[in-house]
Rosetta silent file (secondary structure, phi, psi, omega in degrees, C-alpha in Angstrom):
SEQUENCE: MRFMIIRRADEETEAGVLPSPELLAAMTKYNEELMNAGAFVDGDGLQPSSKGARVTFSGGKPTVIDGPFAEAKELIAGFTMIDVASKEEAIEWVKGWPAIDGNGEAEIEIRQVFEADDFGEVFTPELREQNERLRAQAADKR
SCORE:     score description
SCORE:     0.000 S_00000001
   1 L     0.000  133.086 -179.786 -158.918   42.550 -111.746 S_00000001
   2 E   -89.141  147.944 -179.920 -156.835   45.617 -110.847 S_00000001
   3 E  -142.469  129.924  173.136 -155.725   48.008 -113.590 S_00000001
   4 E   -95.863  128.377  171.993 -153.412   50.972 -113.395 S_00000001
   5 E   -89.862  117.992 -178.238 -154.523   53.867 -115.654 S_00000001
   6 E  -111.850  123.546  176.984 -151.305   55.682 -116.358 S_00000001
   7 E   -93.026  107.811 -177.098 -151.424   59.328 -117.562 S_00000001
   8 E   -66.231  148.173 -178.529 -148.380   59.969 -119.625 S_00000001
   9 L   -80.265  164.417  176.784 -146.579   63.315 -118.980 S_00000001
  10 L  -144.175 -179.035 -177.590 -146.411   66.069 -121.586 S_00000001
  11 H   -51.870  -44.339 -178.852 -144.683   69.498 -121.813 S_00000001
  12 H   -64.670  -58.045 -175.735 -147.232   71.144 -119.537 S_00000001
  13 H   -56.360  -42.368 -176.125 -147.049   68.487 -116.764 S_00000001
  14 H   -77.153  -17.281  174.813 -143.227   68.299 -116.888 S_00000001
  15 L   -85.055   -6.939  179.438 -143.130   72.214 -116.679 S_00000001
  16 L    79.509   21.129  178.204 -145.200   71.901 -113.372 S_00000001
  17 L   -67.686  130.581  177.858 -148.325   73.754 -114.842 S_00000001
  18 L   -74.853  152.522  173.023 -151.122   73.009 -112.318 S_00000001
  19 L   -67.721  150.147  174.836 -154.395   71.691 -113.710 S_00000001
  20 L   -67.049  157.717  172.001 -157.155   74.276 -114.250 S_00000001
  21 H   -59.240  -34.907  176.046 -160.140   74.443 -111.932 S_00000001
  22 H   -63.915  -45.158  174.467 -162.131   72.940 -114.751 S_00000001
  23 H   -61.366  -39.461  172.819 -159.809   70.010 -115.106 S_00000001
  24 H   -65.180  -33.449  169.108 -159.752   69.354 -111.297 S_00000001
  25 H   -62.208  -45.172  179.940 -163.552   69.400 -111.440 S_00000001
  26 H   -71.268  -31.949  174.961 -163.644   66.956 -114.294 S_00000001
  27 H   -69.921  -43.636 -179.494 -161.188   64.647 -112.771 S_00000001
  28 H   -60.748  -39.433 -176.906 -163.016   64.726 -109.438 S_00000001
  29 H   -68.772  -41.488  179.219 -166.286   63.904 -111.218 S_00000001
  30 H   -58.539  -44.561  175.726 -164.502   61.095 -113.115 S_00000001
  31 H   -62.064  -42.007  179.667 -163.127   59.638 -109.958 S_00000001
  32 H   -58.737  -40.743  177.398 -166.503   59.974 -108.247 S_00000001
  33 H   -63.594  -39.980  178.742 -168.140   58.007 -111.159 S_00000001
  34 H   -60.873  -45.540  179.664 -165.459   55.277 -110.621 S_00000001
  35 H   -61.692  -43.527 -179.533 -166.202   55.248 -106.936 S_00000001
  36 H   -72.345  -14.875  176.708 -169.939   55.056 -107.236 S_00000001
  37 L   -92.374   -1.540 -175.804 -169.373   52.073 -109.666 S_00000001
  38 L    72.663   17.228  179.896 -167.176   50.387 -107.021 S_00000001
  39 L  -105.182  -12.531  178.569 -164.083   50.485 -109.303 S_00000001
  40 E   -73.365  133.401  173.498 -161.994   53.202 -107.703 S_00000001
  41 E  -113.059  -49.759 -178.945 -159.046   52.080 -105.705 S_00000001
  42 E  -166.961  171.720  174.585 -156.617   55.122 -105.616 S_00000001
  43 E   172.140  151.834 -175.542 -155.227   57.754 -107.793 S_00000001
  44 E  -164.978  155.452  167.302 -153.080   60.889 -107.807 S_00000001
  45 E   -92.546  168.412 -172.990 -151.134   63.184 -109.898 S_00000001
  46 L  -121.577  146.915 -179.424 -147.419   63.309 -109.786 S_00000001
  47 L   -63.513  162.092  178.805 -144.951   66.257 -109.416 S_00000001
  48 L   -65.253  162.209 -177.172 -142.737   66.869 -112.513 S_00000001
  49 H   -63.399  -25.995  175.951 -139.615   64.813 -113.046 S_00000001
  50 H   -57.080  -24.813  176.101 -137.484   67.834 -112.053 S_00000001
  51 H   -99.077   10.994 -178.660 -138.491   67.110 -108.537 S_00000001
  52 L  -118.746 -168.456 -179.705 -137.760   63.504 -108.730 S_00000001
  53 E  -144.138  148.739  163.064 -134.823   60.979 -108.957 S_00000001
  54 E  -109.587  144.592  172.800 -133.962   57.839 -110.707 S_00000001
  55 E  -117.071  115.552  172.426 -132.041   54.952 -109.162 S_00000001
  56 E  -107.080  155.983 -179.939 -130.283   52.568 -111.524 S_00000001
  57 E  -123.081  144.081  175.966 -128.444   49.516 -110.556 S_00000001
  58 E  -146.323  121.875 -173.646 -125.431   47.966 -112.382 S_00000001
  59 L    55.207   34.723  175.553 -123.797   44.975 -110.646 S_00000001
  60 L    77.745    4.063 -176.856 -126.202   45.443 -107.785 S_00000001
  61 E  -103.339  129.692 -179.734 -124.733   48.973 -107.011 S_00000001
  62 E   -79.512  142.346  166.621 -127.137   52.039 -107.062 S_00000001
  63 E  -124.683  128.860  178.408 -126.503   55.091 -108.925 S_00000001
  64 E   -92.701  131.658  176.874 -128.791   58.197 -108.236 S_00000001
  65 E  -122.336  123.577 -179.118 -129.767   60.562 -111.165 S_00000001
  66 E   -75.325  152.600  168.096 -131.588   63.683 -110.292 S_00000001
  67 L   -72.623 -178.903  -11.700 -134.390   64.879 -112.627 S_00000001
  68 L   -70.085  159.545 -178.285 -135.501   66.267 -114.902 S_00000001
  69 L  -106.577  144.960 -178.534 -135.573   63.529 -117.443 S_00000001
  70 L   -72.554  173.537  173.659 -135.617   63.880 -121.067 S_00000001
  71 L    61.089   78.634 -174.621 -138.504   62.574 -123.378 S_00000001
  72 H   -66.963  -22.441  178.674 -141.620   63.605 -121.469 S_00000001
  73 H   -59.560  -25.190 -173.635 -143.772   61.038 -123.350 S_00000001
  74 H   -90.631   -0.576 -176.629 -141.875   58.256 -121.531 S_00000001
  75 L  -102.617  166.845  174.961 -142.849   59.805 -118.050 S_00000001
  76 E  -106.464  129.112  178.350 -145.799   59.435 -115.898 S_00000001
  77 E   -99.942  -14.657 -177.901 -147.837   62.440 -114.802 S_00000001
  78 E   178.244  168.511 -175.810 -150.373   60.627 -112.792 S_00000001
  79 E  -146.569  159.510  173.129 -152.218   57.251 -112.142 S_00000001
  80 E  -139.850  130.226  165.707 -155.699   55.956 -111.188 S_00000001
  81 E   -89.670  126.850 -178.574 -155.977   52.368 -109.730 S_00000001
  82 E  -132.937  149.238  179.210 -159.242   50.686 -110.678 S_00000001
  83 E  -123.669  100.933  175.847 -160.729   47.102 -109.885 S_00000001
  84 L  -129.207 -178.091 -168.741 -162.991   45.962 -112.613 S_00000001
  85 L   -83.058  -21.340 -168.632 -164.029   42.697 -114.217 S_00000001
  86 L  -161.185  163.374  175.063 -161.996   42.786 -117.461 S_00000001
  87 H   -64.008  -37.496 -173.368 -159.450   44.731 -119.597 S_00000001
  88 H   -65.566  -39.935  178.895 -162.299   45.644 -121.871 S_00000001
  89 H   -62.809  -39.238 -178.976 -164.167   47.272 -118.853 S_00000001
  90 H   -69.716  -36.492  177.877 -160.951   49.211 -117.919 S_00000001
  91 H   -65.468  -37.749  178.650 -160.738   50.432 -121.637 S_00000001
  92 H   -62.422  -47.606 -179.880 -164.413   51.573 -121.415 S_00000001
  93 H   -67.389  -34.923  174.906 -163.603   53.573 -118.290 S_00000001
  94 H   -62.616  -37.988  170.110 -160.495   55.133 -119.931 S_00000001
  95 H   -50.472  -30.149 -175.399 -162.744   56.138 -122.855 S_00000001
  96 L   -95.837    7.079  178.050 -164.584   58.376 -120.436 S_00000001
  97 L   -52.359  142.941  178.313 -161.328   60.217 -119.258 S_00000001
  98 L   -63.276  129.560 -171.253 -162.030   63.953 -119.214 S_00000001
  99 L   -68.507  -27.908 -177.052 -161.486   65.213 -122.812 S_00000001
 100 L   -70.380  -11.015 -179.417 -160.015   68.630 -121.431 S_00000001
 101 H   -65.074  129.253  174.808 -157.042   66.867 -120.051 S_00000001
 102 H    67.680   24.673 -173.567 -153.939   67.649 -121.832 S_00000001
 103 H    52.190   36.922 -179.201 -156.055   70.040 -124.097 S_00000001
 104 H    86.008    7.267 -172.670 -157.608   67.102 -125.618 S_00000001
 105 L  -126.597   39.912  177.463 -154.247   65.270 -126.470 S_00000001
 106 L   -76.888  143.097  174.762 -153.674   63.166 -123.293 S_00000001
 107 L  -112.783  116.577 -179.102 -152.058   59.696 -123.615 S_00000001
 108 E  -109.527  126.583  175.801 -153.328   57.066 -121.414 S_00000001
 109 E  -102.731  140.330 -178.832 -151.881   53.594 -120.700 S_00000001
 110 E  -111.334  126.526 -178.537 -153.659   50.718 -119.172 S_00000001
 111 E  -133.078  129.875 -176.715 -151.751   47.995 -117.275 S_00000001
 112 E   -79.237  140.130  172.664 -153.074   45.003 -115.380 S_00000001
 113 L   -86.346  140.280  176.785 -151.753   44.521 -111.934 S_00000001
 114 L   -66.013  143.196  174.448 -150.369   41.141 -110.939 S_00000001
 115 L  -113.526  158.800 -178.891 -152.501   39.323 -108.337 S_00000001
 116 H   -47.828  -46.720 -176.997 -151.217   36.640 -106.038 S_00000001
 117 H   -67.106  -13.986  177.686 -152.592   33.787 -108.018 S_00000001
 118 H   -61.104  -34.208 -168.159 -150.788   34.944 -111.108 S_00000001
 119 H   -85.147   -1.576 -178.961 -147.465   33.777 -109.622 S_00000001
 120 H    54.469 -145.207 -171.437 -148.754   30.071 -108.993 S_00000001
 121 H   -63.735  -30.755  178.894 -146.749   27.727 -106.732 S_00000001
 122 H   -50.598  -32.280 -175.613 -143.758   30.169 -106.637 S_00000001
 123 L   -98.090   83.238 -170.683 -145.634   32.439 -104.343 S_00000001
 124 L   -60.820  160.568  169.082 -145.723   30.011 -101.379 S_00000001
 125 H   -51.896  -39.407 -178.851 -148.291   30.140  -98.524 S_00000001
 126 H   -73.838  -36.871  178.655 -145.769   31.632  -96.272 S_00000001
 127 H   -67.056  -40.890 -178.636 -144.866   34.480  -98.810 S_00000001
 128 H   -61.178  -44.927 -178.314 -148.582   35.050  -99.353 S_00000001
 129 H   -65.977  -38.273  176.057 -149.148   35.415  -95.560 S_00000001
 130 H   -65.802  -45.699  178.920 -146.133   37.803  -95.209 S_00000001
 131 H   -57.925  -46.752 -177.131 -147.460   39.939  -98.174 S_00000001
 132 H   -65.212  -28.732  178.262 -150.893   40.029  -96.622 S_00000001
 133 H   -74.845  -34.598  173.578 -149.479   41.088  -93.281 S_00000001
 134 H   -63.616  -44.847 -179.109 -147.445   43.969  -94.976 S_00000001
 135 H   -62.667  -42.866  177.417 -150.387   45.053  -96.816 S_00000001
 136 H   -65.882  -33.747  177.584 -152.520   45.219  -93.604 S_00000001
 137 H   -61.451  -57.560 -179.605 -149.717   46.997  -91.884 S_00000001
 138 H   -55.214  -41.390  175.080 -149.611   49.622  -94.623 S_00000001
 139 H   -57.492  -43.253  177.360 -153.381   50.061  -94.510 S_00000001
 140 H   -60.763  -37.856 -174.009 -153.242   50.688  -90.734 S_00000001
 141 L   -82.813   -2.840  179.761 -150.658   53.454  -91.230 S_00000001
 142 L   -82.789    0.000    0.000 -152.753   55.466  -93.664 S_00000001
């Protein structure tokens, strides 16, 4: 089961404050532990919302809104994708998140990623094949 670990933004991440060398070392160690356990899939920090944009749709028409966005706690500062056996295992990994992140006040959300089988018959063999082709193409371009 894949889970996305979502590190919520805070005032510092939204201000563009870069992580300290100590936090970078702690996050690298954490990711290395995930990798050694065979659980790490991917992960990165995100630039502040002031460097981003939102696209909303109304009646199928897009409207672009440039950042920054209000309410930092609703924003994402970074993510880690893991592949583990259960939600409980994902929670255990998150409990080991580096305590110095956010000066000990970080908020982490865990969300399970949909897998092809979750969609049942709606995800036809043709759609599955097309999806697998796209994933392979994307992996080749990395």
